[in-house]
GUVEX-208110 format. One record per residue (C-alpha): x, y, z; residue number from 1. Coordinates in nm, 4 decimals. Layout:
N
<r><xx>X</xx><yy>Y</yy><zz>Z</zz><i>NUM</i></r>
...
***
This chain:
299
<r><xx>-3.1562</xx><yy>5.9751</yy><zz>12.4271</zz><i>1</i></r>
<r><xx>-3.5051</xx><yy>5.9096</yy><zz>12.2935</zz><i>2</i></r>
<r><xx>-3.5011</xx><yy>5.7175</yy><zz>11.9663</zz><i>3</i></r>
<r><xx>-3.2183</xx><yy>5.4665</yy><zz>11.9225</zz><i>4</i></r>
<r><xx>-3.2428</xx><yy>5.3865</yy><zz>11.5531</zz><i>5</i></r>
<r><xx>-2.9673</xx><yy>5.4319</yy><zz>11.2937</zz><i>6</i></r>
<r><xx>-2.8769</xx><yy>5.7843</yy><zz>11.4035</zz><i>7</i></r>
<r><xx>-2.9857</xx><yy>5.7939</yy><zz>11.7676</zz><i>8</i></r>
<r><xx>-2.8321</xx><yy>5.4583</yy><zz>11.8511</zz><i>9</i></r>
<r><xx>-2.4962</xx><yy>5.5496</yy><zz>11.7015</zz><i>10</i></r>
<r><xx>-2.5010</xx><yy>5.8886</yy><zz>11.8718</zz><i>11</i></r>
<r><xx>-2.5685</xx><yy>5.7247</yy><zz>12.2069</zz><i>12</i></r>
<r><xx>-2.2805</xx><yy>5.4837</yy><zz>12.1439</zz><i>13</i></r>
<r><xx>-2.0423</xx><yy>5.7676</yy><zz>12.0548</zz><i>14</i></r>
<r><xx>-2.1315</xx><yy>5.9542</yy><zz>12.3743</zz><i>15</i></r>
<r><xx>-2.0784</xx><yy>5.6426</yy><zz>12.5835</zz><i>16</i></r>
<r><xx>-1.7384</xx><yy>5.5887</yy><zz>12.4213</zz><i>17</i></r>
<r><xx>-1.6520</xx><yy>5.9435</yy><zz>12.5301</zz><i>18</i></r>
<r><xx>-1.7352</xx><yy>5.8546</yy><zz>12.8908</zz><i>19</i></r>
<r><xx>-2.0678</xx><yy>6.0386</yy><zz>12.8979</zz><i>20</i></r>
<r><xx>-2.3408</xx><yy>5.8424</yy><zz>13.0729</zz><i>21</i></r>
<r><xx>-2.6489</xx><yy>5.7976</yy><zz>12.8567</zz><i>22</i></r>
<r><xx>-2.9954</xx><yy>5.6824</yy><zz>12.9551</zz><i>23</i></r>
<r><xx>-3.1758</xx><yy>5.5545</yy><zz>12.6475</zz><i>24</i></r>
<r><xx>-3.5278</xx><yy>5.4589</yy><zz>12.5486</zz><i>25</i></r>
<r><xx>-3.6764</xx><yy>5.3182</yy><zz>12.2310</zz><i>26</i></r>
<r><xx>-3.9891</xx><yy>5.1127</yy><zz>12.1713</zz><i>27</i></r>
<r><xx>-3.7668</xx><yy>4.8631</yy><zz>11.9898</zz><i>28</i></r>
<r><xx>-3.6202</xx><yy>4.6665</yy><zz>12.2796</zz><i>29</i></r>
<r><xx>-3.3613</xx><yy>4.5049</yy><zz>12.0523</zz><i>30</i></r>
<r><xx>-3.2033</xx><yy>4.8458</yy><zz>11.9891</zz><i>31</i></r>
<r><xx>-3.1913</xx><yy>4.9138</yy><zz>12.3622</zz><i>32</i></r>
<r><xx>-3.0543</xx><yy>4.5740</yy><zz>12.4606</zz><i>33</i></r>
<r><xx>-2.7846</xx><yy>4.5894</yy><zz>12.1951</zz><i>34</i></r>
<r><xx>-2.6569</xx><yy>4.9217</yy><zz>12.3296</zz><i>35</i></r>
<r><xx>-2.6726</xx><yy>4.7972</yy><zz>12.6879</zz><i>36</i></r>
<r><xx>-2.4638</xx><yy>4.4912</yy><zz>12.6059</zz><i>37</i></r>
<r><xx>-2.2122</xx><yy>4.6492</yy><zz>12.3698</zz><i>38</i></r>
<r><xx>-2.1773</xx><yy>5.0060</yy><zz>12.4931</zz><i>39</i></r>
<r><xx>-2.3004</xx><yy>5.0257</yy><zz>12.8518</zz><i>40</i></r>
<r><xx>-2.6186</xx><yy>5.2218</yy><zz>12.7910</zz><i>41</i></r>
<r><xx>-2.8440</xx><yy>5.2732</yy><zz>13.0925</zz><i>42</i></r>
<r><xx>-3.1735</xx><yy>5.1281</yy><zz>12.9729</zz><i>43</i></r>
<r><xx>-3.5109</xx><yy>5.2851</yy><zz>13.0436</zz><i>44</i></r>
<r><xx>-3.8464</xx><yy>5.1116</yy><zz>13.0188</zz><i>45</i></r>
<r><xx>-4.0370</xx><yy>5.4273</yy><zz>12.9231</zz><i>46</i></r>
<r><xx>-3.9840</xx><yy>5.7978</yy><zz>12.8585</zz><i>47</i></r>
<r><xx>-4.0861</xx><yy>5.8717</yy><zz>13.2171</zz><i>48</i></r>
<r><xx>-3.8397</xx><yy>5.6124</yy><zz>13.3448</zz><i>49</i></r>
<r><xx>-3.5638</xx><yy>5.7683</yy><zz>13.1328</zz><i>50</i></r>
<r><xx>-3.6336</xx><yy>6.1137</yy><zz>13.2763</zz><i>51</i></r>
<r><xx>-3.6488</xx><yy>5.9766</yy><zz>13.6302</zz><i>52</i></r>
<r><xx>-3.3046</xx><yy>5.8211</yy><zz>13.5892</zz><i>53</i></r>
<r><xx>-3.1459</xx><yy>6.1586</yy><zz>13.5145</zz><i>54</i></r>
<r><xx>-2.9983</xx><yy>6.3688</yy><zz>13.7940</zz><i>55</i></r>
<r><xx>-2.9421</xx><yy>6.7427</yy><zz>13.8213</zz><i>56</i></r>
<r><xx>-3.0104</xx><yy>6.9471</yy><zz>13.5093</zz><i>57</i></r>
<r><xx>-3.1814</xx><yy>6.7027</yy><zz>13.2747</zz><i>58</i></r>
<r><xx>-3.0969</xx><yy>6.7000</yy><zz>12.9051</zz><i>59</i></r>
<r><xx>-3.3307</xx><yy>6.4989</yy><zz>12.6833</zz><i>60</i></r>
<r><xx>-3.2017</xx><yy>6.4534</yy><zz>12.3275</zz><i>61</i></r>
<r><xx>-3.4641</xx><yy>6.3318</yy><zz>12.0801</zz><i>62</i></r>
<r><xx>-3.3821</xx><yy>6.1546</yy><zz>11.7522</zz><i>63</i></r>
<r><xx>-3.7378</xx><yy>6.1055</yy><zz>11.6307</zz><i>64</i></r>
<r><xx>-3.9190</xx><yy>6.1456</yy><zz>11.2979</zz><i>65</i></r>
<r><xx>-4.0121</xx><yy>6.5045</yy><zz>11.2218</zz><i>66</i></r>
<r><xx>-4.3713</xx><yy>6.6113</yy><zz>11.2541</zz><i>67</i></r>
<r><xx>-4.6448</xx><yy>6.4825</yy><zz>11.4811</zz><i>68</i></r>
<r><xx>-4.4270</xx><yy>6.2267</yy><zz>11.6631</zz><i>69</i></r>
<r><xx>-4.1781</xx><yy>6.4942</yy><zz>11.7708</zz><i>70</i></r>
<r><xx>-4.4559</xx><yy>6.7400</yy><zz>11.8565</zz><i>71</i></r>
<r><xx>-4.6364</xx><yy>6.4872</yy><zz>12.0734</zz><i>72</i></r>
<r><xx>-4.3191</xx><yy>6.3807</yy><zz>12.2526</zz><i>73</i></r>
<r><xx>-4.2238</xx><yy>6.7376</yy><zz>12.3435</zz><i>74</i></r>
<r><xx>-4.5686</xx><yy>6.8041</yy><zz>12.4885</zz><i>75</i></r>
<r><xx>-4.5530</xx><yy>6.4811</yy><zz>12.6895</zz><i>76</i></r>
<r><xx>-4.2115</xx><yy>6.5753</yy><zz>12.8268</zz><i>77</i></r>
<r><xx>-4.3192</xx><yy>6.9143</yy><zz>12.9651</zz><i>78</i></r>
<r><xx>-4.4823</xx><yy>6.7877</yy><zz>13.2888</zz><i>79</i></r>
<r><xx>-4.1925</xx><yy>6.5437</yy><zz>13.3432</zz><i>80</i></r>
<r><xx>-3.9252</xx><yy>6.8147</yy><zz>13.3441</zz><i>81</i></r>
<r><xx>-3.8273</xx><yy>7.0952</yy><zz>13.5796</zz><i>82</i></r>
<r><xx>-3.7397</xx><yy>7.4568</yy><zz>13.5097</zz><i>83</i></r>
<r><xx>-3.3901</xx><yy>7.4747</yy><zz>13.3682</zz><i>84</i></r>
<r><xx>-3.4028</xx><yy>7.1316</yy><zz>13.2053</zz><i>85</i></r>
<r><xx>-3.3341</xx><yy>7.1097</yy><zz>12.8314</zz><i>86</i></r>
<r><xx>-3.4926</xx><yy>6.9352</yy><zz>12.5318</zz><i>87</i></r>
<r><xx>-3.2801</xx><yy>6.8874</yy><zz>12.2185</zz><i>88</i></r>
<r><xx>-3.4452</xx><yy>6.8002</yy><zz>11.8867</zz><i>89</i></r>
<r><xx>-3.1770</xx><yy>6.6395</yy><zz>11.6714</zz><i>90</i></r>
<r><xx>-3.4150</xx><yy>6.5250</yy><zz>11.3976</zz><i>91</i></r>
<r><xx>-3.4922</xx><yy>6.6989</yy><zz>11.0694</zz><i>92</i></r>
<r><xx>-3.7761</xx><yy>6.9187</yy><zz>11.1915</zz><i>93</i></r>
<r><xx>-3.8970</xx><yy>7.2225</yy><zz>11.0016</zz><i>94</i></r>
<r><xx>-3.7204</xx><yy>7.5261</yy><zz>11.1493</zz><i>95</i></r>
<r><xx>-4.0496</xx><yy>7.7149</yy><zz>11.1830</zz><i>96</i></r>
<r><xx>-4.1828</xx><yy>7.4360</yy><zz>11.4040</zz><i>97</i></r>
<r><xx>-3.8654</xx><yy>7.4558</yy><zz>11.6121</zz><i>98</i></r>
<r><xx>-3.9123</xx><yy>7.8297</yy><zz>11.6621</zz><i>99</i></r>
<r><xx>-4.2666</xx><yy>7.7719</yy><zz>11.7806</zz><i>100</i></r>
<r><xx>-4.1675</xx><yy>7.4850</yy><zz>12.0091</zz><i>101</i></r>
<r><xx>-3.8850</xx><yy>7.6862</yy><zz>12.1596</zz><i>102</i></r>
<r><xx>-4.1227</xx><yy>7.9717</yy><zz>12.2396</zz><i>103</i></r>
<r><xx>-4.3715</xx><yy>7.7277</yy><zz>12.3923</zz><i>104</i></r>
<r><xx>-4.1062</xx><yy>7.5720</yy><zz>12.6162</zz><i>105</i></r>
<r><xx>-3.9867</xx><yy>7.9138</yy><zz>12.7355</zz><i>106</i></r>
<r><xx>-4.3294</xx><yy>7.9576</yy><zz>12.8960</zz><i>107</i></r>
<r><xx>-4.2569</xx><yy>7.6487</yy><zz>13.1066</zz><i>108</i></r>
<r><xx>-3.9015</xx><yy>7.7511</yy><zz>13.1900</zz><i>109</i></r>
<r><xx>-3.7592</xx><yy>7.4648</yy><zz>12.9819</zz><i>110</i></r>
<r><xx>-3.4664</xx><yy>7.5219</yy><zz>12.7476</zz><i>111</i></r>
<r><xx>-3.4728</xx><yy>7.4086</yy><zz>12.3867</zz><i>112</i></r>
<r><xx>-3.2078</xx><yy>7.3390</yy><zz>12.1253</zz><i>113</i></r>
<r><xx>-3.2646</xx><yy>7.2499</yy><zz>11.7610</zz><i>114</i></r>
<r><xx>-2.9702</xx><yy>7.0521</yy><zz>11.6284</zz><i>115</i></r>
<r><xx>-2.9239</xx><yy>7.0000</yy><zz>11.2585</zz><i>116</i></r>
<r><xx>-2.7363</xx><yy>6.6702</yy><zz>11.2538</zz><i>117</i></r>
<r><xx>-2.5341</xx><yy>6.5438</yy><zz>10.9580</zz><i>118</i></r>
<r><xx>-2.3082</xx><yy>6.2427</yy><zz>10.9316</zz><i>119</i></r>
<r><xx>-2.5426</xx><yy>5.9577</yy><zz>10.8552</zz><i>120</i></r>
<r><xx>-2.4414</xx><yy>5.6031</yy><zz>10.9402</zz><i>121</i></r>
<r><xx>-2.0736</xx><yy>5.7068</yy><zz>10.9429</zz><i>122</i></r>
<r><xx>-2.1118</xx><yy>5.9419</yy><zz>11.2384</zz><i>123</i></r>
<r><xx>-2.0309</xx><yy>5.6823</yy><zz>11.5043</zz><i>124</i></r>
<r><xx>-1.6718</xx><yy>5.6520</yy><zz>11.3856</zz><i>125</i></r>
<r><xx>-1.6176</xx><yy>5.9858</yy><zz>11.2109</zz><i>126</i></r>
<r><xx>-1.8268</xx><yy>6.2173</yy><zz>11.4272</zz><i>127</i></r>
<r><xx>-2.1286</xx><yy>6.4284</yy><zz>11.3398</zz><i>128</i></r>
<r><xx>-2.1560</xx><yy>6.7772</yy><zz>11.1952</zz><i>129</i></r>
<r><xx>-2.3845</xx><yy>6.9630</yy><zz>11.4344</zz><i>130</i></r>
<r><xx>-2.5540</xx><yy>7.2940</yy><zz>11.3564</zz><i>131</i></r>
<r><xx>-2.7349</xx><yy>7.4098</yy><zz>11.6689</zz><i>132</i></r>
<r><xx>-2.9793</xx><yy>7.6862</yy><zz>11.7473</zz><i>133</i></r>
<r><xx>-3.0348</xx><yy>7.7883</yy><zz>12.1090</zz><i>134</i></r>
<r><xx>-2.9864</xx><yy>8.0600</yy><zz>12.3683</zz><i>135</i></r>
<r><xx>-2.6308</xx><yy>8.0938</yy><zz>12.4978</zz><i>136</i></r>
<r><xx>-2.7056</xx><yy>7.9339</yy><zz>12.8356</zz><i>137</i></r>
<r><xx>-2.8621</xx><yy>7.6277</yy><zz>12.6714</zz><i>138</i></r>
<r><xx>-2.5767</xx><yy>7.5987</yy><zz>12.4208</zz><i>139</i></r>
<r><xx>-2.3205</xx><yy>7.6234</yy><zz>12.7022</zz><i>140</i></r>
<r><xx>-2.4939</xx><yy>7.3478</yy><zz>12.8995</zz><i>141</i></r>
<r><xx>-2.5005</xx><yy>7.1115</yy><zz>12.6000</zz><i>142</i></r>
<r><xx>-2.1477</xx><yy>7.1949</yy><zz>12.4767</zz><i>143</i></r>
<r><xx>-1.9753</xx><yy>6.8901</yy><zz>12.6370</zz><i>144</i></r>
<r><xx>-2.2204</xx><yy>6.6647</yy><zz>12.4510</zz><i>145</i></r>
<r><xx>-2.1675</xx><yy>6.8494</yy><zz>12.1231</zz><i>146</i></r>
<r><xx>-1.7890</xx><yy>6.8179</yy><zz>12.1569</zz><i>147</i></r>
<r><xx>-1.8187</xx><yy>6.4429</yy><zz>12.2111</zz><i>148</i></r>
<r><xx>-2.0502</xx><yy>6.3929</yy><zz>11.9129</zz><i>149</i></r>
<r><xx>-1.8491</xx><yy>6.6102</yy><zz>11.6742</zz><i>150</i></r>
<r><xx>-1.5414</xx><yy>6.4920</yy><zz>11.4788</zz><i>151</i></r>
<r><xx>-1.3258</xx><yy>6.6844</yy><zz>11.7275</zz><i>152</i></r>
<r><xx>-1.3831</xx><yy>6.9076</yy><zz>12.0285</zz><i>153</i></r>
<r><xx>-1.3140</xx><yy>7.2281</yy><zz>11.8376</zz><i>154</i></r>
<r><xx>-1.4474</xx><yy>7.1536</yy><zz>11.4901</zz><i>155</i></r>
<r><xx>-1.7538</xx><yy>7.0047</yy><zz>11.3288</zz><i>156</i></r>
<r><xx>-2.0047</xx><yy>7.1732</yy><zz>11.5591</zz><i>157</i></r>
<r><xx>-2.1223</xx><yy>7.5293</yy><zz>11.6036</zz><i>158</i></r>
<r><xx>-2.3825</xx><yy>7.7324</yy><zz>11.7885</zz><i>159</i></r>
<r><xx>-2.5022</xx><yy>7.9087</yy><zz>11.4743</zz><i>160</i></r>
<r><xx>-2.7733</xx><yy>8.1306</yy><zz>11.6216</zz><i>161</i></r>
<r><xx>-3.1062</xx><yy>8.1466</yy><zz>11.8077</zz><i>162</i></r>
<r><xx>-3.3674</xx><yy>7.8726</yy><zz>11.8295</zz><i>163</i></r>
<r><xx>-3.4660</xx><yy>7.7616</yy><zz>11.4802</zz><i>164</i></r>
<r><xx>-3.1347</xx><yy>7.8506</yy><zz>11.3179</zz><i>165</i></r>
<r><xx>-2.9903</xx><yy>7.5021</yy><zz>11.3612</zz><i>166</i></r>
<r><xx>-3.2667</xx><yy>7.3332</yy><zz>11.1671</zz><i>167</i></r>
<r><xx>-3.2707</xx><yy>7.6204</yy><zz>10.9164</zz><i>168</i></r>
<r><xx>-2.8994</xx><yy>7.5682</yy><zz>10.8485</zz><i>169</i></r>
<r><xx>-2.9479</xx><yy>7.1909</yy><zz>10.8139</zz><i>170</i></r>
<r><xx>-3.2403</xx><yy>7.2480</yy><zz>10.5777</zz><i>171</i></r>
<r><xx>-3.0188</xx><yy>7.4508</yy><zz>10.3429</zz><i>172</i></r>
<r><xx>-2.7388</xx><yy>7.1954</yy><zz>10.3866</zz><i>173</i></r>
<r><xx>-2.9737</xx><yy>6.9252</yy><zz>10.2583</zz><i>174</i></r>
<r><xx>-3.0975</xx><yy>7.1423</yy><zz>9.9741</zz><i>175</i></r>
<r><xx>-2.7370</xx><yy>7.1919</yy><zz>9.8598</zz><i>176</i></r>
<r><xx>-2.6813</xx><yy>6.8185</yy><zz>9.9019</zz><i>177</i></r>
<r><xx>-2.9672</xx><yy>6.7534</yy><zz>9.6569</zz><i>178</i></r>
<r><xx>-2.7965</xx><yy>6.9731</yy><zz>9.3968</zz><i>179</i></r>
<r><xx>-2.4527</xx><yy>6.8146</yy><zz>9.4425</zz><i>180</i></r>
<r><xx>-2.5947</xx><yy>6.4645</yy><zz>9.4164</zz><i>181</i></r>
<r><xx>-2.7942</xx><yy>6.5527</yy><zz>9.1058</zz><i>182</i></r>
<r><xx>-2.4881</xx><yy>6.7011</yy><zz>8.9320</zz><i>183</i></r>
<r><xx>-2.2772</xx><yy>6.3929</yy><zz>9.0037</zz><i>184</i></r>
<r><xx>-2.5529</xx><yy>6.1566</yy><zz>8.8921</zz><i>185</i></r>
<r><xx>-2.6183</xx><yy>6.3399</yy><zz>8.5649</zz><i>186</i></r>
<r><xx>-2.2490</xx><yy>6.3653</yy><zz>8.4809</zz><i>187</i></r>
<r><xx>-2.1900</xx><yy>5.9967</yy><zz>8.5445</zz><i>188</i></r>
<r><xx>-2.4986</xx><yy>5.9083</yy><zz>8.3426</zz><i>189</i></r>
<r><xx>-2.3526</xx><yy>6.0992</yy><zz>8.0448</zz><i>190</i></r>
<r><xx>-2.0178</xx><yy>5.9237</yy><zz>8.0869</zz><i>191</i></r>
<r><xx>-2.1918</xx><yy>5.5871</yy><zz>8.0858</zz><i>192</i></r>
<r><xx>-2.3943</xx><yy>5.6829</yy><zz>7.7800</zz><i>193</i></r>
<r><xx>-2.0844</xx><yy>5.7433</yy><zz>7.5654</zz><i>194</i></r>
<r><xx>-2.0685</xx><yy>5.3772</yy><zz>7.4693</zz><i>195</i></r>
<r><xx>-1.7975</xx><yy>5.4210</yy><zz>7.2009</zz><i>196</i></r>
<r><xx>-1.5443</xx><yy>5.5075</yy><zz>7.4758</zz><i>197</i></r>
<r><xx>-1.6454</xx><yy>5.2197</yy><zz>7.7036</zz><i>198</i></r>
<r><xx>-1.5583</xx><yy>5.4302</yy><zz>8.0090</zz><i>199</i></r>
<r><xx>-1.4940</xx><yy>5.2715</yy><zz>8.3481</zz><i>200</i></r>
<r><xx>-1.6976</xx><yy>5.4775</yy><zz>8.5959</zz><i>201</i></r>
<r><xx>-1.5243</xx><yy>5.3212</yy><zz>8.8938</zz><i>202</i></r>
<r><xx>-1.1869</xx><yy>5.4273</yy><zz>8.7538</zz><i>203</i></r>
<r><xx>-1.3041</xx><yy>5.7802</yy><zz>8.6733</zz><i>204</i></r>
<r><xx>-1.4732</xx><yy>5.8480</yy><zz>9.0059</zz><i>205</i></r>
<r><xx>-1.1647</xx><yy>5.7192</yy><zz>9.1874</zz><i>206</i></r>
<r><xx>-0.9506</xx><yy>5.9456</yy><zz>8.9661</zz><i>207</i></r>
<r><xx>-1.1625</xx><yy>6.2504</yy><zz>9.0475</zz><i>208</i></r>
<r><xx>-1.1183</xx><yy>6.1906</yy><zz>9.4208</zz><i>209</i></r>
<r><xx>-0.7544</xx><yy>6.3016</yy><zz>9.4015</zz><i>210</i></r>
<r><xx>-0.6752</xx><yy>6.6646</yy><zz>9.3266</zz><i>211</i></r>
<r><xx>-0.9841</xx><yy>6.7479</yy><zz>9.1223</zz><i>212</i></r>
<r><xx>-1.2154</xx><yy>7.0406</yy><zz>9.1867</zz><i>213</i></r>
<r><xx>-1.5170</xx><yy>6.8099</yy><zz>9.2312</zz><i>214</i></r>
<r><xx>-1.3620</xx><yy>6.5897</yy><zz>9.5015</zz><i>215</i></r>
<r><xx>-1.5981</xx><yy>6.5475</yy><zz>9.7959</zz><i>216</i></r>
<r><xx>-1.7297</xx><yy>6.2935</yy><zz>10.0455</zz><i>217</i></r>
<r><xx>-2.0225</xx><yy>6.2258</yy><zz>9.8133</zz><i>218</i></r>
<r><xx>-1.7732</xx><yy>6.1425</yy><zz>9.5393</zz><i>219</i></r>
<r><xx>-1.5772</xx><yy>5.9200</yy><zz>9.7811</zz><i>220</i></r>
<r><xx>-1.8904</xx><yy>5.7204</yy><zz>9.8612</zz><i>221</i></r>
<r><xx>-1.9927</xx><yy>5.7034</yy><zz>9.4964</zz><i>222</i></r>
<r><xx>-1.6513</xx><yy>5.5782</yy><zz>9.3879</zz><i>223</i></r>
<r><xx>-1.6518</xx><yy>5.3135</yy><zz>9.6591</zz><i>224</i></r>
<r><xx>-1.9973</xx><yy>5.1897</yy><zz>9.5594</zz><i>225</i></r>
<r><xx>-1.9148</xx><yy>5.1773</yy><zz>9.1884</zz><i>226</i></r>
<r><xx>-1.6098</xx><yy>4.9616</yy><zz>9.2575</zz><i>227</i></r>
<r><xx>-1.8470</xx><yy>4.6871</yy><zz>9.3625</zz><i>228</i></r>
<r><xx>-2.1182</xx><yy>4.7409</yy><zz>9.1009</zz><i>229</i></r>
<r><xx>-2.1401</xx><yy>4.9764</yy><zz>8.8031</zz><i>230</i></r>
<r><xx>-2.4561</xx><yy>4.8387</yy><zz>8.6491</zz><i>231</i></r>
<r><xx>-2.6796</xx><yy>4.8963</yy><zz>8.9551</zz><i>232</i></r>
<r><xx>-2.9211</xx><yy>4.6449</yy><zz>8.8054</zz><i>233</i></r>
<r><xx>-3.0613</xx><yy>4.5602</yy><zz>9.1469</zz><i>234</i></r>
<r><xx>-3.1403</xx><yy>4.9225</yy><zz>9.2330</zz><i>235</i></r>
<r><xx>-3.4728</xx><yy>5.0734</yy><zz>9.1329</zz><i>236</i></r>
<r><xx>-3.4543</xx><yy>5.4258</yy><zz>8.9813</zz><i>237</i></r>
<r><xx>-3.6627</xx><yy>5.5649</yy><zz>9.2669</zz><i>238</i></r>
<r><xx>-3.5281</xx><yy>5.8491</yy><zz>9.4833</zz><i>239</i></r>
<r><xx>-3.7273</xx><yy>5.9522</yy><zz>9.7903</zz><i>240</i></r>
<r><xx>-3.7271</xx><yy>6.3073</yy><zz>9.9222</zz><i>241</i></r>
<r><xx>-3.7396</xx><yy>6.3372</yy><zz>10.2991</zz><i>242</i></r>
<r><xx>-3.8744</xx><yy>6.6914</yy><zz>10.3268</zz><i>243</i></r>
<r><xx>-3.5801</xx><yy>6.9279</yy><zz>10.3668</zz><i>244</i></r>
<r><xx>-3.5456</xx><yy>6.9794</yy><zz>9.9912</zz><i>245</i></r>
<r><xx>-3.9088</xx><yy>7.0860</yy><zz>9.9658</zz><i>246</i></r>
<r><xx>-3.8701</xx><yy>7.3264</yy><zz>10.2589</zz><i>247</i></r>
<r><xx>-3.5578</xx><yy>7.4745</yy><zz>10.0981</zz><i>248</i></r>
<r><xx>-3.7443</xx><yy>7.5490</yy><zz>9.7770</zz><i>249</i></r>
<r><xx>-4.0365</xx><yy>7.7017</yy><zz>9.9685</zz><i>250</i></r>
<r><xx>-3.7895</xx><yy>7.9219</yy><zz>10.1583</zz><i>251</i></r>
<r><xx>-3.6396</xx><yy>8.0384</yy><zz>9.8285</zz><i>252</i></r>
<r><xx>-3.9869</xx><yy>8.1362</yy><zz>9.7069</zz><i>253</i></r>
<r><xx>-4.0666</xx><yy>8.3160</yy><zz>10.0338</zz><i>254</i></r>
<r><xx>-3.7395</xx><yy>8.5109</yy><zz>10.0196</zz><i>255</i></r>
<r><xx>-3.7709</xx><yy>8.5775</yy><zz>9.6475</zz><i>256</i></r>
<r><xx>-3.4264</xx><yy>8.4286</yy><zz>9.5903</zz><i>257</i></r>
<r><xx>-3.3539</xx><yy>8.2424</yy><zz>9.2670</zz><i>258</i></r>
<r><xx>-3.2459</xx><yy>7.8845</yy><zz>9.3451</zz><i>259</i></r>
<r><xx>-3.2866</xx><yy>7.6991</yy><zz>9.0140</zz><i>260</i></r>
<r><xx>-3.0350</xx><yy>7.4220</yy><zz>9.0843</zz><i>261</i></r>
<r><xx>-3.1852</xx><yy>7.3316</yy><zz>9.4220</zz><i>262</i></r>
<r><xx>-3.5386</xx><yy>7.3538</yy><zz>9.2828</zz><i>263</i></r>
<r><xx>-3.4668</xx><yy>7.1385</yy><zz>8.9795</zz><i>264</i></r>
<r><xx>-3.2807</xx><yy>6.8808</yy><zz>9.1904</zz><i>265</i></r>
<r><xx>-3.5967</xx><yy>6.8415</yy><zz>9.3983</zz><i>266</i></r>
<r><xx>-3.8123</xx><yy>6.8177</yy><zz>9.0849</zz><i>267</i></r>
<r><xx>-3.5843</xx><yy>6.5463</yy><zz>8.9492</zz><i>268</i></r>
<r><xx>-3.6470</xx><yy>6.3396</yy><zz>9.2610</zz><i>269</i></r>
<r><xx>-4.0174</xx><yy>6.3698</yy><zz>9.1919</zz><i>270</i></r>
<r><xx>-3.9525</xx><yy>6.2638</yy><zz>8.8327</zz><i>271</i></r>
<r><xx>-3.7606</xx><yy>5.9580</yy><zz>8.9492</zz><i>272</i></r>
<r><xx>-4.0685</xx><yy>5.8287</yy><zz>9.1207</zz><i>273</i></r>
<r><xx>-4.2400</xx><yy>5.7926</yy><zz>8.7835</zz><i>274</i></r>
<r><xx>-3.9463</xx><yy>5.7409</yy><zz>8.5491</zz><i>275</i></r>
<r><xx>-3.6482</xx><yy>5.5218</yy><zz>8.4679</zz><i>276</i></r>
<r><xx>-3.2803</xx><yy>5.6023</yy><zz>8.4308</zz><i>277</i></r>
<r><xx>-2.9267</xx><yy>5.5326</yy><zz>8.5461</zz><i>278</i></r>
<r><xx>-2.8863</xx><yy>5.8720</yy><zz>8.7155</zz><i>279</i></r>
<r><xx>-3.1795</xx><yy>5.7947</yy><zz>8.9466</zz><i>280</i></r>
<r><xx>-3.0198</xx><yy>5.4644</yy><zz>9.0424</zz><i>281</i></r>
<r><xx>-2.7013</xx><yy>5.6543</yy><zz>9.1273</zz><i>282</i></r>
<r><xx>-2.8938</xx><yy>5.8996</yy><zz>9.3458</zz><i>283</i></r>
<r><xx>-3.0609</xx><yy>5.6149</yy><zz>9.5326</zz><i>284</i></r>
<r><xx>-2.7238</xx><yy>5.4463</yy><zz>9.5797</zz><i>285</i></r>
<r><xx>-2.5699</xx><yy>5.7685</yy><zz>9.7182</zz><i>286</i></r>
<r><xx>-2.8484</xx><yy>5.8119</yy><zz>9.9719</zz><i>287</i></r>
<r><xx>-2.7914</xx><yy>5.4586</yy><zz>10.0909</zz><i>288</i></r>
<r><xx>-2.4148</xx><yy>5.5090</yy><zz>10.1079</zz><i>289</i></r>
<r><xx>-2.4167</xx><yy>5.8132</yy><zz>10.3359</zz><i>290</i></r>
<r><xx>-2.7411</xx><yy>5.7790</yy><zz>10.5257</zz><i>291</i></r>
<r><xx>-2.8324</xx><yy>5.4125</yy><zz>10.5200</zz><i>292</i></r>
<r><xx>-3.1602</xx><yy>5.5026</yy><zz>10.3482</zz><i>293</i></r>
<r><xx>-3.3365</xx><yy>5.2002</yy><zz>10.2089</zz><i>294</i></r>
<r><xx>-3.2789</xx><yy>5.1221</yy><zz>9.8427</zz><i>295</i></r>
<r><xx>-3.5865</xx><yy>5.0180</yy><zz>9.6501</zz><i>296</i></r>
<r><xx>-3.5191</xx><yy>4.6926</yy><zz>9.4679</zz><i>297</i></r>
<r><xx>-3.5796</xx><yy>4.6694</yy><zz>9.0949</zz><i>298</i></r>
<r><xx>-3.6810</xx><yy>4.3047</yy><zz>9.1303</zz><i>299</i></r>
***
């Protein structure tokens, strides 16, 4: 496992708890040492050392930032690996880049899997939703790992199609997530604005969790956060966008498919970066609740 931050570190820990040996490397030695002491990770001092510690068919799972860092790491791995070895990109890479990288690795006889990974900071205990793109032989080889990472061996993961399809599916997942979050935030903002009723948002969101059509994990997290603080005075109304929402909107344009909700949800995130409002604070709080994304302080 290369990259042992919030997601990679928890994924390594979950694998170790399922009796799968994991060799891990991260430039942050504290991350590595923590996993060695608490979970039994096999520590590596470099990427080359990590690869050298693997036996048989080598599977290198990367949880790295999308873009140049991932691109560079894949190219550096090529001479370290043998034909039949596998690279898995579990980060939020653009699916078109994954298609290109998969084709490049085929020329070297190296397998590639793009894994759309959802579950945020809760994945260690609850399991991860994994949407993977790969050839059948690569998917079969990685299946024991997918079963261990998923909520259960036979649910929460799927080989959805060829290389690129995993990240494509995750991209649309995140685009939909933008729309769901925006709808919740706007609705709650309107509830708060009806001052004559003096509505308790913590009570209402908890109410909606049980039997209502809008019940969801996002609502669960929102209700839990509002129990502690409804004012959100310490949260700045600034909502970052990490890329997948933009790619979703571009895909809609390229396909000529109308996606007004997803597009407007993305535009509202842009607006938050120059505006003020309770709904933006709610969006920022939600991102922190499910993904551990940093909340910008209003102080």
